[in-house]
MARVO-949988 format. One record per residue: residue in three letters; x, y, z of N, C-alpha, C in turn. Coordinates in steps of 0.05 Angstrom, whole numbers, plus 5000, padded with zeros to 4 digits. Atoms other than C-alpha are relative to their C-alpha. Layout:
% MARVO-949988
ALAXYZXYZXYZ;...
% end
This chain:
% MARVO-949988
UNK499450125025487152675465502650124987;UNK497749875011492253195441501950105021;UNK498249914978495753275507502749884997;UNK497350115001502753065524499949704997;UNK499950285005504952375504500449855027;UNK499650174977504651815555502849884998;UNK497350145001511151455574500049774980;UNK500050225019508950855533500250104971;UNK499949885027507851295471502850104994;UNK497349905004514651625480501949764995;UNK498350245004517950935486499549884972;UNK500750105026514250695424501250174978;UNK498849825020516551305385503049964999;UNK497150055000523751185406500749734986;UNK499650265012523250455386499650014969;UNK500549975029520350645318502350154987;UNK497749855012525851165305502549834999;UNK497650174999531250665325499749784978;UNK500450205020528250135280500350114971;UNK499849885027527750605220502950074994;UNK497149935005535050835229501749754995;UNK498350245002537750125236499549844974;UNK500650155024534349855173501350124975;UNK498949915025536949915102498150194986;UNK501749815014534250515064498749884975;UNK501150135024533150075002497649835008;UNK502250164991528649615042497650175007;UNK502249824993524550185070498750124975;UNK501149895025523850495000498449794985;UNK501550215013521749824971497449945014;UNK502550044984516649725027497950214994;UNK501949785005513550405017498949994972;UNK501050015027513150344942498149764996;UNK501850245003510149644947497450055015;UNK502549954985505149865000498250194985;UNK501649815016502950454957498849874976;UNK501050135025502350034894497849805007;UNK502250194993498149504930497550165007;UNK502349844994493550044957498750114975;UNK501149905025492750354888498649784985;UNK501250235015491449674857497349925012;UNK502550084987486149494909497850214996;UNK502049785004482750174902498949994971;UNK500950015028482550124826498249764995;UNK501650245003479949414828497250035012;UNK502649974986474549564879498250214986;UNK501649795013472350204845498949914973;UNK500850115026472149864777497749815003;UNK502150194996467949294802497450135009;UNK502449854991463149774837498750164977;UNK501149855022462450204775498549814981;UNK501350195017460649584734497449905013;UNK502350134986455949284786497750205006;UNK502149824991452249894810499150214980;UNK500749785019452450404753499949904971;UNK500050115027453249944692502050134982;UNK497949885016459350314668502249804994;UNK498250225006462749724636502750094989;UNK497549925012468050094597502050115021;UNK498349884979470850534653500549805023;UNK499750194977469550024708501749774993;UNK498450235009472449454668502950074997;UNK497249915003478649854651501350045028;UNK498949964973479650044724500549735014;UNK499650264988478649324747502449854988;UNK497750145013483649054696502650145008;UNK497649864991488649604714500749935029;UNK499550074972487849444788501149725002;UNK498950275000489048704775502950004990;UNK497349995011495148874733501950125020;UNK498349884979498049324788500549805022;UNK499750204979496748784840501949784991;UNK498250215010500148264796502950094999;UNK497349905001506148704784501250045028;UNK499149974972506548844859500849735011;UNK499350274991506548094873502749914988;UNK497550075012512147994823502450155012;UNK497849844987516248564853500649895028;UNK499550114973515248264922501649744999;UNK498550255002517647584900502850034991;UNK497349955010523747864864501850155019;UNK498349834982526048324920501749825018;UNK498150134982532148074957501650215014;UNK498649794985534848515013503049955000;
% end
């Protein structure tokens, strides 16, 4: 499992490095920020809904769910406005 890389893995690593170098840094930065914001939004939304449904914590759960929806909405707007 942690032994030397196979030739296919080494080739995949080279391809990944080449692709990251050839792309625009602004695009990579925008992708990473958007990916993180979507993950945070989904986590907050899911946690908020679970807090409301399973523990009856409407205030905290509702706030988290609304915040998650807001972050997801802002992420969608940022995605639509981005032009490389």
